[in-house]
C-alpha positions as CSV (number, residue, x, y, z in Angstrom):
1,M,254.6,-143.6,-58.8
2,K,255.3,-147.3,-59.0
3,F,258.4,-149.3,-58.0
4,L,259.0,-153.0,-57.9
5,L,259.6,-154.5,-54.4
6,P,262.2,-157.3,-54.7
7,I,262.1,-160.0,-52.0
8,F,264.8,-160.0,-49.4
9,S,265.4,-161.9,-46.2
10,L,264.5,-160.2,-42.9
11,A,267.3,-160.7,-40.4
12,L,265.7,-161.2,-37.0
13,A,267.4,-159.6,-34.1
14,T,268.6,-162.1,-31.4
15,S,266.8,-160.0,-28.8
16,A,263.3,-160.2,-30.3
17,A,262.2,-162.8,-27.8
18,R,263.2,-160.7,-24.9
19,A,260.9,-157.8,-25.9
20,D,263.8,-155.3,-25.8
21,W,263.4,-151.6,-26.6
22,L,265.9,-151.1,-29.4
23,N,265.3,-147.6,-30.8
24,F,263.3,-144.4,-30.6
25,R,259.7,-145.3,-29.8
26,G,260.4,-149.1,-29.7
27,P,258.9,-151.6,-32.1
28,Q,258.8,-150.2,-35.7
29,G,259.4,-146.8,-34.2
30,S,255.7,-146.8,-33.3
31,G,255.6,-146.2,-29.5
32,Y,253.4,-149.3,-28.9
33,A,254.8,-152.5,-27.4
34,P,251.9,-155.1,-27.1
35,E,254.3,-157.7,-25.7
36,V,255.1,-155.5,-22.6
37,S,252.7,-155.9,-19.7
38,G,252.6,-155.3,-16.0
39,L,253.4,-151.6,-16.3
40,P,252.7,-149.4,-13.3
41,S,249.2,-148.0,-13.0
42,E,250.5,-145.2,-10.9
43,L,253.5,-142.9,-11.0
44,S,254.6,-142.0,-7.5
45,D,257.4,-142.3,-4.9
46,D,256.0,-145.8,-4.1
47,T,256.4,-147.0,-7.7
48,L,259.8,-145.3,-8.3
49,S,262.3,-148.1,-8.3
50,W,265.4,-145.8,-8.6
51,K,266.9,-142.7,-10.2
52,V,270.5,-142.0,-11.0
53,S,272.4,-138.8,-12.0
54,L,273.7,-138.4,-15.5
55,P,277.0,-136.7,-16.4
56,G,275.5,-134.6,-19.2
57,R,272.3,-133.6,-21.0
58,G,270.5,-135.5,-23.7
59,L,267.1,-136.0,-25.3
60,G,267.6,-139.5,-26.6
61,S,265.5,-142.3,-25.0
62,P,267.0,-145.2,-23.1
63,L,267.6,-148.5,-24.9
64,L,266.6,-151.6,-22.9
65,I,268.5,-154.8,-23.7
66,G,268.2,-157.8,-21.4
67,D,269.0,-156.6,-17.9
68,K,270.8,-153.4,-18.9
69,V,269.9,-149.8,-19.8
70,Y,271.9,-147.9,-22.4
71,L,271.9,-144.1,-22.8
72,T,273.8,-141.3,-24.5
73,A,274.6,-137.8,-23.2
74,A,276.8,-134.8,-24.1
75,S,278.6,-132.5,-21.7
76,G,281.0,-129.6,-21.5
77,P,280.6,-125.9,-22.3
78,D,280.5,-126.7,-26.0
79,Q,278.9,-130.2,-25.7
80,K,282.0,-131.7,-27.3
81,Q,282.3,-134.6,-24.8
82,L,280.1,-137.4,-26.0
83,H,279.0,-140.2,-23.5
84,V,277.6,-143.7,-23.9
85,L,276.4,-145.0,-20.6
86,C,275.3,-148.4,-19.3
87,F,273.3,-149.1,-16.1
88,A,271.9,-152.2,-14.4
89,A,268.2,-152.3,-14.9
90,S,267.6,-153.9,-11.5
91,D,269.0,-151.1,-9.3
92,G,270.4,-148.4,-11.6
93,S,274.0,-149.0,-10.7
94,P,276.5,-147.8,-13.3
95,L,278.2,-150.6,-15.2
96,W,280.3,-148.7,-17.6
97,E,280.8,-145.4,-19.4
98,R,282.6,-144.5,-22.6
99,R,283.6,-140.9,-23.6
100,F,284.5,-139.6,-27.1
101,W,285.3,-136.2,-28.5
102,A,282.9,-134.8,-31.1
103,T,284.5,-134.3,-34.5
104,G,281.6,-132.3,-36.0
105,R,279.7,-129.1,-35.2
106,T,278.1,-129.0,-31.7
107,M,276.0,-125.9,-32.0
108,S,272.3,-126.4,-31.1
109,H,269.3,-124.5,-29.9
110,K,269.4,-124.2,-26.1
111,K,266.3,-126.4,-25.8
112,T,267.9,-129.3,-27.5
113,N,271.3,-131.0,-27.2
114,V,274.1,-132.8,-29.1
115,A,272.8,-136.1,-27.7
116,A,269.3,-135.5,-29.0
117,P,269.0,-138.6,-31.2
118,T,268.1,-141.9,-29.6
119,P,270.6,-144.6,-30.3
120,A,269.6,-147.9,-32.0
121,S,270.6,-151.5,-31.5
122,D,270.4,-154.9,-33.2
123,G,270.4,-156.6,-29.8
124,D,274.2,-157.2,-30.0
125,R,275.6,-153.7,-30.6
126,I,274.8,-150.1,-29.8
127,Y,274.7,-147.5,-32.6
128,A,274.9,-144.0,-31.2
129,L,274.4,-141.0,-33.5
130,Y,274.9,-137.4,-32.2
131,S,273.9,-134.0,-33.6
132,S,277.6,-133.5,-34.4
133,N,277.2,-136.3,-36.9
134,D,279.5,-138.6,-35.0
135,L,278.3,-142.2,-35.4
136,L,279.6,-144.8,-32.9
137,C,279.2,-148.6,-32.7
138,L,280.0,-150.4,-29.4
139,N,279.3,-153.9,-28.2
140,L,277.1,-154.4,-25.2
141,D,280.2,-154.4,-22.9
142,G,281.2,-150.9,-24.1
143,D,284.1,-151.9,-26.5
144,L,284.3,-149.6,-29.5
145,I,283.8,-151.5,-32.8
146,W,283.9,-148.6,-35.2
147,M,283.4,-144.8,-35.3
148,R,282.6,-142.4,-38.1
149,G,282.8,-138.7,-38.1
150,L,280.3,-138.1,-40.9
151,T,281.2,-134.3,-41.0
152,L,284.6,-135.3,-42.3
153,D,283.0,-137.0,-45.3
154,Y,280.1,-134.6,-45.6
155,P,281.3,-131.2,-44.3
156,N,278.1,-129.2,-45.0
157,A,275.7,-131.6,-43.3
158,S,274.4,-129.6,-40.4
159,N,272.0,-126.9,-39.4
160,S,272.2,-124.1,-36.8
161,L,269.5,-125.6,-34.5
162,G,271.0,-129.1,-34.1
163,M,270.1,-132.4,-35.6
164,A,267.8,-134.8,-33.8
165,S,266.7,-137.6,-36.1
166,S,267.2,-141.1,-34.6
167,P,268.6,-144.0,-36.6
168,I,267.0,-147.4,-36.7
169,V,268.2,-151.0,-37.5
170,A,266.2,-152.6,-40.3
171,G,267.3,-155.9,-41.8
172,D,271.0,-156.0,-41.8
173,S,271.4,-152.2,-42.1
174,L,271.5,-149.1,-39.9
175,V,269.4,-146.4,-41.5
176,A,269.8,-142.8,-40.6
177,Q,268.5,-139.5,-41.9
178,I,271.2,-136.7,-42.0
179,E,268.8,-134.1,-43.3
180,N,269.4,-130.4,-43.2
181,D,269.3,-127.3,-45.5
182,S,272.6,-127.9,-47.1
183,E,274.2,-131.4,-47.7
184,S,271.1,-133.4,-46.9
185,F,271.1,-137.2,-47.3
186,A,269.9,-140.5,-45.9
187,A,272.1,-143.6,-45.8
188,G,272.2,-147.2,-44.9
189,F,275.3,-148.3,-43.0
190,D,276.9,-151.7,-42.6
191,L,276.3,-152.9,-39.1
192,L,279.7,-154.5,-38.7
193,T,281.9,-151.9,-40.4
194,G,280.0,-148.6,-40.6
195,T,280.7,-148.3,-44.3
196,N,278.0,-146.9,-46.5
197,K,275.8,-149.6,-48.1
198,W,273.9,-146.8,-49.9
199,K,273.4,-143.1,-49.8
200,T,270.6,-141.0,-51.3
201,D,270.1,-137.2,-51.6
202,R,267.2,-135.9,-49.6
203,P,265.3,-132.5,-49.7
204,K,267.5,-129.6,-48.5
205,A,265.5,-128.6,-45.5
206,A,265.9,-128.9,-41.7
207,N,264.2,-132.1,-40.6
208,W,264.0,-133.7,-37.2
209,T,261.8,-136.7,-38.0
210,S,263.0,-140.3,-37.5
211,P,262.6,-143.3,-39.9
212,T,259.9,-145.9,-39.2
213,V,259.7,-149.4,-40.4
214,L,256.8,-151.0,-42.4
215,K,256.5,-154.8,-42.2
216,M,255.2,-156.7,-45.2
217,G,255.3,-160.3,-44.4
218,E,259.0,-161.2,-44.3
219,N,260.0,-157.9,-45.8
220,E,260.8,-154.6,-44.2
221,V,260.6,-151.1,-45.8
222,V,261.9,-148.0,-44.1
223,A,259.8,-144.9,-44.4
224,L,261.8,-141.7,-44.7
225,Q,259.7,-138.6,-43.9
226,S,260.4,-135.0,-44.9
227,S,258.6,-131.8,-45.7
228,K,258.0,-133.3,-49.2
229,G,256.3,-136.4,-48.0
230,I,257.3,-140.0,-47.5
231,V,259.7,-142.2,-49.5
232,G,259.8,-146.0,-48.7
233,V,263.1,-147.6,-49.3
234,L,264.6,-151.1,-48.9
235,P,267.0,-150.9,-45.9
236,G,269.7,-153.0,-47.6
237,T,270.0,-151.1,-50.9
238,G,268.1,-147.8,-50.5
239,S,266.0,-148.7,-53.5
240,P,262.7,-146.8,-53.6
241,V,259.5,-148.9,-53.1
242,F,256.8,-146.2,-52.8
243,E,256.4,-142.5,-52.6
244,Y,253.8,-140.2,-51.0
245,T,254.2,-136.6,-52.2
246,S,251.6,-134.6,-50.4
247,G,254.0,-133.2,-47.8
248,A,254.6,-134.1,-44.1
249,S,255.7,-132.5,-40.8
250,T,259.4,-132.1,-40.1
251,I,259.0,-132.6,-36.3
252,P,256.6,-135.4,-35.3
253,S,257.3,-138.7,-37.0
254,S,254.9,-141.2,-38.6
255,A,253.7,-144.3,-36.8
256,A,253.8,-147.6,-38.6
257,V,251.6,-150.6,-37.9
258,G,252.3,-153.6,-40.1
259,D,251.9,-152.3,-43.7
260,Q,250.0,-149.1,-42.7
261,L,251.5,-145.7,-42.0
262,Y,249.9,-142.8,-40.1
263,I,251.6,-139.6,-41.3
264,P,251.5,-136.1,-39.7
265,S,250.5,-134.7,-43.1
266,N,247.7,-132.1,-43.7
267,G,246.5,-133.0,-40.2
268,L,246.8,-136.8,-40.1
269,T,246.9,-139.1,-43.1
270,A,246.6,-142.9,-43.1
271,L,248.2,-144.9,-45.9
272,S,248.2,-148.6,-46.8
273,V,251.3,-149.9,-48.6
274,T,251.4,-153.1,-50.5
275,A,254.3,-155.4,-51.5
276,D,253.4,-155.4,-55.2
277,G,255.0,-152.0,-56.0
278,A,251.6,-150.2,-56.4
279,D,251.2,-146.7,-55.3
280,P,250.2,-146.4,-51.6
281,K,246.5,-146.2,-51.0
282,K,245.2,-143.3,-49.0
283,L,242.8,-144.6,-46.4
284,W,241.8,-141.2,-45.0
285,N,242.9,-137.7,-44.2
286,E,241.6,-135.8,-41.1
287,S,242.7,-132.2,-41.1
288,T,241.6,-131.6,-37.5
289,Q,243.8,-134.3,-36.1
290,R,247.1,-132.4,-36.2
291,P,249.9,-133.6,-34.1
292,G,252.0,-131.0,-32.3
293,T,255.6,-132.1,-31.4
294,S,254.5,-135.5,-30.2
295,S,254.3,-138.3,-32.7
296,P,251.0,-140.2,-33.2
297,L,250.4,-143.5,-31.4
298,V,248.3,-146.4,-32.8
299,I,246.8,-149.0,-30.5
300,G,244.3,-151.6,-31.9
301,D,241.6,-149.8,-33.8
302,K,242.4,-146.3,-32.5
303,V,244.9,-143.5,-33.1
304,Y,246.0,-141.1,-30.4
305,I,247.3,-137.6,-31.2
306,I,248.5,-134.9,-28.8
307,N,248.2,-131.4,-30.4
308,N,250.1,-128.2,-29.6
309,A,247.4,-127.3,-27.0
310,G,248.2,-130.4,-25.0
311,V,244.9,-132.0,-25.9
312,L,244.9,-135.8,-26.4
313,N,242.6,-136.8,-29.2
314,C,241.4,-140.3,-29.9
315,A,240.4,-141.1,-33.5
316,S,239.1,-144.1,-35.3
317,R,241.8,-146.0,-37.1
318,E,239.3,-146.9,-39.8
319,T,238.0,-143.4,-40.6
320,G,240.1,-140.8,-38.7
321,E,236.9,-139.5,-37.1
322,R,237.5,-138.2,-33.6
323,L,236.0,-140.4,-30.8
324,W,236.9,-138.3,-27.7
325,R,239.4,-135.9,-26.4
326,I,240.8,-134.8,-23.0
327,R,243.2,-132.1,-21.9
328,L,246.5,-133.1,-20.4
329,K,249.0,-131.0,-18.6
330,G,251.5,-129.9,-21.3
331,P,253.3,-128.7,-23.3
332,F,254.9,-131.8,-24.6
333,S,258.2,-132.4,-26.5
334,S,258.2,-136.2,-25.8
335,S,255.9,-138.7,-27.5
336,P,253.4,-141.0,-25.8
337,V,254.1,-144.8,-25.4
338,A,251.9,-147.7,-24.4
339,G,252.2,-151.4,-23.6
340,A,249.6,-154.2,-23.4
341,D,247.7,-152.8,-20.4
342,N,245.5,-150.3,-22.2
343,R,247.3,-147.4,-20.6
344,L,249.1,-144.4,-22.3
345,Y,252.2,-142.9,-20.7
346,V,253.5,-139.4,-21.5
347,F,255.7,-136.8,-19.8
348,S,255.4,-133.0,-20.1
349,E,258.2,-130.6,-20.6
350,A,257.7,-129.5,-17.0
351,G,258.3,-133.0,-15.8
352,I,254.7,-134.1,-15.1
353,G,254.3,-137.8,-15.7
354,Q,250.8,-138.7,-16.7
355,I,249.0,-142.1,-17.2
356,V,245.8,-142.2,-19.3
357,D,243.5,-145.2,-18.9
358,L,242.2,-146.1,-22.3
359,S,239.9,-149.0,-21.3
360,G,236.7,-146.9,-21.0
361,E,234.5,-145.1,-23.5
362,E,236.7,-142.1,-23.0
363,G,240.2,-141.7,-21.8
364,K,240.8,-140.8,-18.2
365,V,243.9,-139.5,-16.4
366,I,244.5,-141.9,-13.6
367,S,247.9,-140.8,-12.3
368,E,250.0,-137.6,-12.3
369,F,253.4,-137.3,-10.8
370,E,255.7,-134.3,-10.8
371,L,259.4,-135.2,-11.2
372,G,260.5,-131.6,-10.6
373,A,262.8,-131.7,-13.7
374,T,262.6,-130.8,-17.4
375,I,261.7,-133.8,-19.5
376,L,262.0,-133.6,-23.3
377,G,262.8,-137.2,-24.1
378,T,260.3,-140.1,-24.8
379,P,260.0,-142.9,-22.3
380,S,260.9,-146.6,-22.9
381,L,259.2,-149.7,-21.8
382,Q,260.3,-153.2,-20.8
383,N,259.4,-156.0,-18.4
384,G,256.8,-154.2,-16.4
385,A,258.8,-151.0,-16.0
386,L,259.0,-147.5,-17.5
387,Y,262.2,-145.6,-18.0
388,V,262.5,-141.9,-18.7
389,R,265.3,-139.3,-18.6
390,S,265.2,-135.8,-17.4
391,D,267.9,-133.2,-18.1
392,G,270.0,-134.6,-15.3
393,K,268.7,-138.0,-14.2
394,L,267.5,-141.4,-15.4
395,W,264.3,-142.7,-13.7
396,K,262.8,-146.1,-13.5
397,F,259.2,-146.7,-12.5
398,G,257.7,-150.2,-11.9
399,K,259.2,-153.6,-11.2
């Protein structure tokens, strides 16, 4: 299937030079931030900078912008109170909090939460999406710019377990997957007004994966994943660029590195996408490398996959062949992340933080720390520090 890729200008976020963490799994939604260094080599009471209590639950990761940390939560017996929170990165002191009432459905599985999606940012504004399909835009000082109750426009867009896909800013658009077994769609929203720039129907099936961004020179293409496969679209128009139709997972998301995509599909499948509108090229498929809930992580010439048994597999990025594997203390709902220091960070559902040294011939767990709290969210990285949320607290390790 071939589509023509028109040229469009890539709007660079003002925060790019600060190495901020602006969405789920950071740069490109990949989990790997090569510009972040000086991360802690140990998780312990000695490297714990601070922890603060949160007013409600949530699974979304913290956003890190400059010297501030932004987070969402939901509270109340029916999770109808929606929170956007801001803390000082230096000491965790609360700077501001905004509360809103949900306008959509707030039912969800007891394991998840209405504040399951990670918010996104362009470096100047926060875009918070909730399982209730409430979409908020605030500036960095907490002033509301716009709000949309998407359930009012699309009343059947929901599922009984709760929505969890996280939006992402690409170019001059906010792209979100509102996918479910009824009124399923993806859309691009104007950053300044929240109005639809485009909207496209999606497969009618529950889907918790998040979009990732492929970079092709000065162009960006957003990869939308579902049980049917992957569709790449232009973020400004929603126009299709490529399509992969061999199916994909509805829980772990793909990892994008430049113009290559690593998809939880029939195990793990690697694709190369070109800017000339040609069909994506399958580089390899490895059926034994099957991600569990955690999304794959690509660092250099290797791919890291955590399966449902809690085993971390390292595979060759060139061939998909397994190079080594080690068992971690799982199970895991969060995804692993890494910076420039050749170390992988991941937290188990039971709250065990683990650091894996990747510098040797095989991976080695060099630190374990029990937080004594349930952790379902993926950590975020910035300026030599790691941030992670539990059900009731936000934690910072490092500088």
